[in-house]
C-alpha positions in Angstrom: -37.4 11.9 15.0 -36.5 10.1 18.2 -39.1 10.3 21.0 -36.6 10.2 23.8 -33.0 9.5 24.8 -31.7 6.4 26.6 -29.8 7.8 29.5 -27.0 5.9 31.2 -27.7 4.6 34.7 -25.0 6.9 36.1 -26.8 9.9 34.7 -30.1 8.7 36.0 -28.6 8.3 39.4 -27.5 12.0 39.4 -30.9 13.0 38.2 -32.5 11.0 41.0 -30.4 12.7 43.7 -31.2 16.1 42.4 -34.9 15.5 41.8 -35.4 13.8 45.2 -34.1 17.0 46.8 -36.4 19.3 44.9 -34.1 20.3 42.0 -34.4 20.1 38.2 -31.9 18.3 36.1 -31.4 18.0 32.3 -28.7 16.8 30.0 -27.6 19.6 27.6 -25.4 20.4 24.7 -23.5 17.8 22.7 -25.1 14.9 24.6 -28.5 15.9 23.4 -27.3 16.7 19.9 -25.4 13.5 19.3 -28.1 11.3 20.8 -30.6 12.9 18.5 -28.4 12.4 15.5 -27.4 8.9 16.5 -23.7 9.6 17.2 -21.7 8.4 20.2 -21.9 10.6 23.3 -18.6 11.3 25.0 -19.6 13.7 27.7 -23.0 13.7 29.5 -23.2 17.3 30.7 -25.9 18.1 33.2 -27.7 21.4 34.0 -29.6 22.1 37.2 -31.2 25.0 39.1 -29.3 23.9 42.2 -26.5 26.3 43.2 -22.9 25.0 43.0 -22.5 24.9 46.8 -25.8 23.0 47.1 -24.6 20.4 44.5 -21.3 19.9 46.4 -23.1 19.5 49.8 -25.8 17.3 48.5 -23.6 14.8 46.6 -21.0 14.6 49.3 -23.7 13.8 51.8 -24.6 10.9 49.6 -21.1 9.5 49.5 -20.1 10.8 46.0 -16.7 12.2 45.3 -17.1 15.8 44.2 -14.5 17.9 42.4 -14.9 21.7 42.4 -13.8 22.2 38.8 -15.3 25.6 38.0 -17.2 27.0 40.9 -16.9 30.6 39.6 -18.8 29.5 36.5 -21.2 27.3 38.3 -19.6 23.9 37.4 -19.0 20.9 39.7 -17.8 17.5 38.7 -19.4 14.5 40.4 -17.7 11.1 40.1 -19.9 8.1 39.4 -18.2 4.7 38.8 -14.8 6.4 38.3 -16.2 8.7 35.6 -16.7 12.4 36.0 -20.0 14.2 35.2 -20.1 18.0 35.0 -23.1 19.6 36.7 -23.6 23.2 35.9 -26.0 25.7 37.5 -28.4 27.5 35.1 -26.7 30.8 34.3 -26.4 33.8 32.1 -23.0 35.1 31.0 -21.5 38.6 31.4 -19.0 40.1 29.0 -16.2 38.0 27.5 -13.1 40.3 27.9 -10.7 37.5 27.2 -12.7 36.2 24.2 -13.0 32.9 26.0 -14.6 33.0 29.4 -17.3 35.3 30.7 -16.0 37.9 33.2 -18.9 37.0 35.4 -21.9 34.8 35.5 -25.4 35.2 37.0 -27.1 32.1 38.3 -30.8 31.9 37.2 -33.6 29.6 38.0 -34.9 28.9 34.4 -33.5 26.4 31.9 -34.7 28.6 29.0 -32.4 31.5 30.2 -29.5 29.1 30.3 -30.0 27.8 26.8 -30.2 31.3 25.5 -26.5 31.9 26.3 -25.3 28.9 24.1 -23.6 29.1 20.7 -25.7 27.2 18.2 -29.3 26.1 18.2 -28.3 22.4 17.9 -26.4 22.9 21.2 -29.2 24.8 22.9 -31.5 21.8 23.7 -32.1 20.2 27.1 -33.6 16.8 27.9 -34.9 14.7 30.7 -37.3 11.7 30.7 -40.1 13.7 32.4 -40.2 16.8 30.3 -38.7 15.4 27.0 -36.9 17.9 24.8 -36.7 21.6 25.9 -36.0 23.3 22.6 -36.8 27.0 22.6 -34.7 27.9 19.5 -35.9 25.0 17.2 -32.5 23.3 17.4 -34.1 19.9 16.7 -35.5 21.2 13.4 -32.1 22.6 12.5 -30.5 19.3 13.2 -33.1 17.6 10.9 -32.3 20.1 8.2 -28.6 19.9 8.8 -28.2 23.6 9.6 -25.8 25.3 11.9 -27.5 28.5 13.2 -26.5 30.8 16.0 -28.7 31.3 19.1 -29.9 34.9 19.2 -27.8 37.5 17.4 -24.9 35.9 15.5 -22.5 38.8 15.8 -23.0 38.8 19.6 -22.2 35.1 19.8 -19.0 35.4 17.7 -17.9 38.6 19.5 -18.2 36.8 22.9 -15.8 34.1 21.7 -14.4 34.3 18.2 -13.3 30.6 18.3 -17.0 29.8 17.8 -16.3 30.7 14.2 -13.9 27.8 13.8 -16.3 25.6 15.9 -19.0 26.3 13.4 -16.8 25.1 10.6 -15.7 22.2 12.6 -19.3 21.1 13.3 -20.1 21.5 9.7 -17.2 19.3 8.7 -17.9 16.7 11.3 -21.6 16.4 10.7 -21.9 17.3 7.0 -24.1 20.3 7.9 -24.2 23.7 6.2 -23.9 27.1 7.9 -27.0 29.3 7.8 -26.6 32.4 5.8 -26.9 35.1 8.5 -24.6 33.1 10.8 -22.0 32.8 7.9 -22.2 36.5 7.3 -21.6 37.3 10.9 -18.6 34.9 10.9 -16.9 37.0 8.2 -17.8 40.2 9.9 -16.2 39.2 13.2 -13.4 36.9 12.1 -10.7 39.5 13.0 -11.2 38.3 16.5 -9.6 35.0 15.6 -6.2 36.8 15.6 -6.6 37.2 19.3 -7.2 33.5 20.0 -4.3 31.4 21.4 -2.4 29.1 19.0 -3.3 26.1 21.0 -7.1 26.7 20.6 -6.8 27.4 16.9 -4.7 24.2 16.5 -7.3 22.1 18.3 -10.1 23.2 16.1 -8.1 22.9 12.9 -7.1 19.4 13.7 -10.7 18.4 14.4 -11.7 19.9 11.0 -9.0 18.1 9.2 -9.7 14.6 10.6 -13.4 14.9 9.9 -15.3 13.5 6.9 -14.9 16.9 5.2 -11.4 18.2 5.6 -11.9 20.4 2.5 -14.1 22.6 4.6 -10.9 24.3 5.8 -10.8 25.8 2.3 -14.6 25.9 1.6 -15.0 28.2 4.6 -11.6 29.8 4.5 -12.9 33.4 4.2 -14.6 32.8 7.6 -11.4 31.6 9.4 -8.6 33.2 7.4 -7.1 35.2 10.3 -6.5 31.9 12.1 -4.4 30.5 9.2 -3.3 33.6 7.1 -0.5 31.6 5.3 -3.1 29.8 3.2 -4.2 33.0 1.6 -1.0 32.8 -0.6 -2.5 30.0 -2.7 -5.7 31.8 -3.5 -6.0 32.5 -7.2 -2.5 31.0 -7.9 -2.9 29.7 -11.5 -1.1 26.5 -12.7 -1.0 27.0 -16.5 0.6 23.7 -17.6 -0.6 20.4 -19.1 -0.5 18.6 -15.7 -3.1 20.8 -14.1 -6.7 21.7 -14.6 -7.2 23.7 -11.3 -5.5 26.6 -9.7 -3.4 25.8 -6.5 -6.4 26.5 -4.2 -8.8 24.2 -5.9 -6.2 21.6 -6.6 -5.5 21.5 -2.8 -9.3 21.4 -2.1 -9.8 18.4 -4.4 -6.8 16.7 -3.0 -8.2 17.0 0.5 -11.6 15.7 -0.8 -9.8 12.6 -2.2 -8.2 11.7 1.1 -10.0 8.8 2.8 -7.3 8.3 5.5 -8.4 10.0 8.7 -4.9 10.7 9.9 -3.8 14.2 11.0 -0.2 14.1 9.6 -1.4 13.0 6.1 -4.2 15.6 5.9 -1.9 18.4 7.2 0.6 17.4 4.5 -2.1 17.5 1.8 -3.3 20.9 3.0 0.2 22.4 2.9 1.9 20.4 0.1 1.7 23.3 -2.4 1.7 26.3 -0.1 5.1 27.3 -1.5 4.0 27.4 -5.2 3.2 31.1 -5.4 6.7 31.9 -4.3 8.2 29.3 -6.7 6.2 30.2 -9.8 8.0 31.0 -13.1 6.7 31.2 -16.6 8.2 30.3 -20.0 6.3 31.1 -23.1 3.0 31.1 -21.2 3.7 27.8 -19.4 4.0 28.1 -15.7 6.5 26.1 -13.7 7.1 25.6 -9.9 10.7 24.5 -9.6 11.7 23.8 -6.0 8.2 24.3 -4.7 8.3 21.2 -2.5 11.3 22.6 -0.5 9.6 26.1 -0.3 6.3 24.5 0.8 8.2 22.5 3.5 9.8 25.7 4.8 6.4 27.5 5.1 4.7 24.4 6.6 7.5 24.3 9.2 6.9 27.9 10.2 3.1 27.6 10.3 3.2 24.4 12.4 5.6 26.0 14.8 3.4 29.0 15.1 0.4 26.8 15.9 2.3 24.9 18.6 2.2 21.5 17.0 4.3 18.8 18.6 7.8 18.3 17.2 6.8 14.8 16.1 3.8 15.9 14.1 5.6 18.9 12.7 8.7 17.0 11.5 6.5 14.3 10.0 4.4 16.8 8.0 7.4 18.8 6.9 9.1 15.6 5.6 6.0 14.6 3.7 5.6 18.0 2.1 9.2 18.1 1.1 8.9 14.6 -0.4 5.5 14.8 -2.0 6.7 15.5 -5.5 9.1 12.6 -5.5 8.5 9.8 -8.0 8.2 6.5 -6.0 9.6 3.7 -8.2 7.7 0.5 -7.6 10.7 -1.8 -7.4 11.8 -3.8 -4.3 15.3 -2.3 -4.0 13.8 1.2 -4.2 11.0 0.5 -1.8 13.5 -0.9 0.7 15.6 2.3 0.4 12.4 4.4 1.0 11.6 2.2 4.0 15.1 2.7 5.3 14.8 6.5 5.0 11.2 7.0 6.1 10.0 3.9 8.0 6.8 2.0 7.2 4.3 4.5 8.7 5.8 7.5 7.0 6.1 5.8 3.6 2.5 4.8 3.7 1.6 8.4 4.5 3.7 9.6 1.6 1.9 7.1 -0.8 -1.5 8.5 0.5 -0.3 12.1 -0.1 0.9 11.2 -3.6 -2.4 9.5 -4.4 -4.5 12.5 -3.3 -2.1 14.9 -5.1 -2.3 13.0 -8.4 -6.1 12.6 -8.1 -6.4 16.4 -8.2 -4.2 16.7 -11.4 -5.2 16.6 -15.0 -6.7 13.1 -15.3 -5.3 12.7 -18.8 -1.8 12.5 -17.3 -2.7 10.9 -14.0 -3.3 7.3 -15.0 0.3 6.2 -15.2 1.4 7.9 -12.0 -1.6 6.5 -10.1 -0.6 3.0 -11.3 2.9 3.6 -10.0 1.5 4.6 -6.6 -0.8 1.6 -6.4 2.1 -0.7 -7.5 4.4 0.8 -5.0 2.0 0.0 -2.2 1.8 -3.6 -3.4 5.6 -3.9 -3.5 5.8 -2.3 0.0 3.4 -5.0 1.3 5.5 -7.7 -0.5 8.7 -6.4 1.1 7.1 -6.4 4.6 5.4 -9.8 4.2 8.7 -11.4 3.0 10.5 -9.7 5.9 13.1 -8.2 3.6 16.1 -6.5 5.1 16.0 -2.7 4.9 17.6 -1.5 8.1 20.9 -2.2 9.8 19.1 -4.0 12.6 17.6 -6.4 10.1 21.1 -7.4 8.9 22.3 -10.9 9.7 25.5 -9.4 11.1 26.2 -6.7 13.7 29.1 -4.5 14.7 30.8 -7.2 16.8 31.0 -9.5 13.7 32.7 -6.6 11.8 35.2 -6.1 14.6 36.0 -9.8 14.6 37.3 -9.3 11.1 39.9 -6.9 12.4 38.1 -3.6 12.1 38.7 -1.3 15.0 35.7 -0.1 17.0 34.6 3.3 15.7 33.3 4.9 12.5 34.7 2.1 10.3 32.3 -0.4 11.8 29.4 1.8 10.8 30.9 2.2 7.4 31.0 -1.5 6.8 27.5 -2.1 8.2 26.1 0.5 5.8 28.0 -1.1 3.0 26.5 -4.4 3.8 23.0 -3.0 4.0 23.4 -1.2 0.6 24.5 -4.5 -1.0 21.6 -6.5 0.6 19.0 -3.8 -0.4 20.3 -3.9 -4.0 20.2 -7.7 -4.0 23.9 -7.9 -4.6 24.2 -10.0 -1.4 21.8 -12.3 0.4 21.1 -11.4 4.0 23.2 -14.3 5.1 25.8 -13.9 7.8 28.4 -16.1 6.2 28.0 -14.5 2.7 28.1 -10.9 4.1 31.2 -11.5 6.2 33.0 -13.4 3.5 32.4 -10.4 1.1 33.5 -7.8 3.7 36.6 -9.9 4.6 37.5 -10.0 0.9 37.1 -6.3 0.6 39.2 -5.7 3.7 42.0 -8.0 2.3 42.0 -6.1 -1.0 42.3 -2.8 0.9 45.2 -4.1 3.0 47.0 -5.4 -0.1 46.5 -2.1 -1.9 47.8 -0.3 1.2 50.9 -2.5 1.3 51.6 -1.8 -2.4 51.6 1.9 -1.8 54.1 1.5 1.0 56.6 -0.4 -1.1 59.5 1.7 -2.6 
């Protein structure tokens, strides 16, 4: 256990101003939690018994820039060295009619009362150098034991703001903690409240879970968060009775997420959704289950889900393309890899290889070896193509549209047709990416076309 926290000089300067004028000051929340765990601190939030108007007056008198960011909730932002630090007055919260913000707050003079309104014990700890840790709910012990536990009555905390249910899963995924039993039960009992939460807030928490060290927690704790992502319920209990699988769709997806070591949102979203269309695609023949066309169906459902959760067009289109392509065999040959690069681009092709790897890792291992080798070899060939600066796009060609027109081709669609022809020949190694060779070949083709045209005109 650490004995204290090394506070930044900017935080100490804020404490100094408040203390010198008779006020208390503590860091609270994530700053204390992360410092205790040994993780980076992104926001140093400060709590005080000074009223918001007193904080504004005091720091302005000392020459600090003050931003009145949330006076109705007791929060003021003080700028120190071009960085903002939120200072919030001790408070208790009223009802949460909008399931997000308290309708009213009551300022109090005691740090213990303020800590009692917070969500989880690990976030209900305060610290300053004089008093050390103020920990009325044994949050430090819960951190040591890797437990997420609500402050007070769990149902009350989740009823106030149902998004705390997803925050609990997010913290568990990020920190590798487990959720205490009564807290978990309350999450299930109150999770219908998630259906009232905005898509943007759901999306934000889902993304943080997926890019954590434990993206599979989306499914491990799905019963807790199911109203937020109801589409995933389709894959629960969906069997895959064929020789390539040893798990149902749900557990296959869970193990695929576990296999993913790439902390990239598009890749992990694609893995989560890659088989979401299987239940609607399932057929059976003599007891063997098939999923013909499931990639296309999965892409359709993924597109709808990502639109509903307000993902950007860029992320949505990338994920949908990965889901639609995830079942494609990637042939580890240079001409094939160049075609994939032309269609997908380097970043997207690498994502697809990652998705393929994770998907195969969650298949029957007896049949996975050869397909894994193809995936690894495809990555090697991809690296070779890029290192050798092979041509795989029109802009990589040694010729351009002007060169084509100088051969007598009129400006317009025909120029593009001949550029695409040249690219196809170069990709398939039928032509070197050499300006003279390409133009001589096209010139010969044009000559042949003209001669054939003249023969057709003769009587």
